C-alpha positions in Angstrom: -75.2 28.3 1.8 -76.9 24.9 1.6 -74.9 22.6 3.9 -73.6 25.7 5.7 -70.1 24.1 6.4 -67.1 26.3 5.9 -63.5 26.1 6.9 -61.5 28.6 8.9 -57.7 28.8 9.2 -56.5 31.1 11.9 -53.1 32.9 12.0 -51.8 30.2 14.4 -52.3 27.6 11.6 -55.3 25.8 13.2 -58.0 24.5 10.8 -61.6 24.5 12.0 -64.8 23.5 10.2 -67.8 25.5 11.3 -71.5 25.7 10.4 -73.1 29.0 9.6 -74.7 31.2 7.1 -72.5 33.5 4.9 -72.9 36.4 7.4 -71.5 34.3 10.2 -68.6 33.2 8.0 -67.8 36.7 7.0 -67.9 37.8 10.7 -65.4 35.0 11.5 -63.2 36.2 8.6 -62.8 39.7 10.0 -63.9 40.1 13.7 -62.2 43.6 13.8 -63.9 45.5 11.1 -66.5 43.1 9.7 -65.4 43.5 6.1 -64.3 40.8 3.8 -62.7 40.3 0.4 -63.2 37.2 -1.6 -61.2 35.4 -4.2 -61.5 32.2 -6.3 -59.6 29.2 -4.9 -61.0 26.5 -7.2 -62.9 27.8 -10.2 -66.3 26.3 -10.9 -65.8 27.4 -14.5 -69.1 29.3 -14.5 -71.0 26.2 -15.4 -74.5 25.6 -14.0 -74.5 23.0 -11.1 -70.7 22.9 -10.8 -68.9 23.8 -7.5 -65.8 25.6 -6.8 -64.2 27.0 -3.6 -64.0 30.7 -2.6 -61.7 32.1 0.0 -62.3 35.2 2.1 -60.0 37.4 4.2 -60.4 40.7 6.0 -60.8 43.4 3.4 -58.1 45.5 5.0 -56.0 42.7 6.6 -52.8 43.4 4.6 -52.9 47.1 5.6 -52.8 46.5 9.4 -50.3 43.8 10.2 -50.5 44.7 13.9 -54.2 43.6 13.9 -54.1 40.9 11.3 -51.1 38.6 11.8 -49.5 36.8 8.8 -51.1 33.5 8.0 -48.4 31.4 6.3 -50.4 28.1 6.8 -53.5 29.6 5.1 -51.2 30.9 2.3 -49.8 27.4 1.8 -53.2 25.8 1.9 -54.4 28.2 -0.8 -51.3 27.4 -2.9 -51.9 23.7 -2.5 -55.6 24.0 -3.6 -55.0 26.4 -6.5 -51.7 24.7 -7.6 -50.3 28.3 -7.9 -48.3 30.5 -5.6 -50.7 32.3 -3.4 -50.2 35.9 -2.3 -49.4 36.6 1.4 -52.5 36.2 3.6 -53.1 38.0 6.9 -55.6 37.3 9.6 -58.1 34.5 9.3 -58.9 32.7 6.0 -62.4 31.2 5.5 -63.2 28.8 2.7 -66.6 27.9 1.4 -68.2 26.3 -1.6 -69.3 28.3 -4.6 -72.0 27.3 -7.1 -73.0 29.0 -10.3 -76.7 29.0 -11.1 -77.8 30.8 -14.2 -74.5 32.6 -14.4 -74.7 34.0 -10.8 -72.2 32.9 -8.2 -73.6 31.8 -4.9 -71.7 30.9 -1.7 -72.7 27.4 -0.6 -71.4 24.9 2.0 -68.4 22.8 1.4 -69.0 19.3 0.1 -67.4 16.3 1.9 -64.9 16.0 -1.0 -64.0 19.7 -0.7 -63.6 19.4 3.1 -61.2 16.4 2.6 -59.2 18.4 0.0 -58.8 21.2 2.5 -57.7 18.8 5.2 -55.2 17.2 2.9 -53.8 20.7 1.9 -53.6 21.7 5.5 -51.6 18.5 6.4 -49.2 19.4 3.6 -48.9 23.0 4.7 -48.1 22.0 8.3 -45.5 19.5 7.1 -43.9 22.0 4.8 -43.8 25.0 7.0 -41.0 25.7 9.4 -42.7 26.7 12.7 -39.9 29.0 13.8 -40.0 30.9 10.5 -43.8 31.0 10.5 -44.0 32.2 14.1 -46.2 29.2 15.0 -46.2 27.9 18.6 -47.1 24.2 17.9 -45.2 23.2 14.8 -45.8 20.6 12.1 -46.4 17.8 14.5 -49.9 19.2 15.4 -52.7 17.3 13.8 -55.4 19.3 12.0 -58.8 19.8 13.5 -61.7 18.0 11.9 
């Protein structure tokens, strides 16, 4: 990753921006098993020098709900960014930039614009999610981390 900034949304709905290489990001994604599964959040359309956003969750997170709690805020953030209904997400969600160079996808750091889009989607997710239904302690009045 070039700027090495990635976002992490934990099951409690908190948003963090961290710095690290892909290995550190993937370790944050799944501290239990160290495996991850990626999906496209914003498509870079396979064009050279264009950037998209990739999301990562624990590879087996949906299979073990006792270890990987539901993450309704992350699900809502993914829905806001993709403008489509996202599947249920469990455990931590990490988001990084994605660049296509000569047809090959490469994880890269988030740009300032991508970070702001994630912050905005997180604010919407907090405002639109009932904390009691989501099992969140804080609720929508919490301000997102920067």
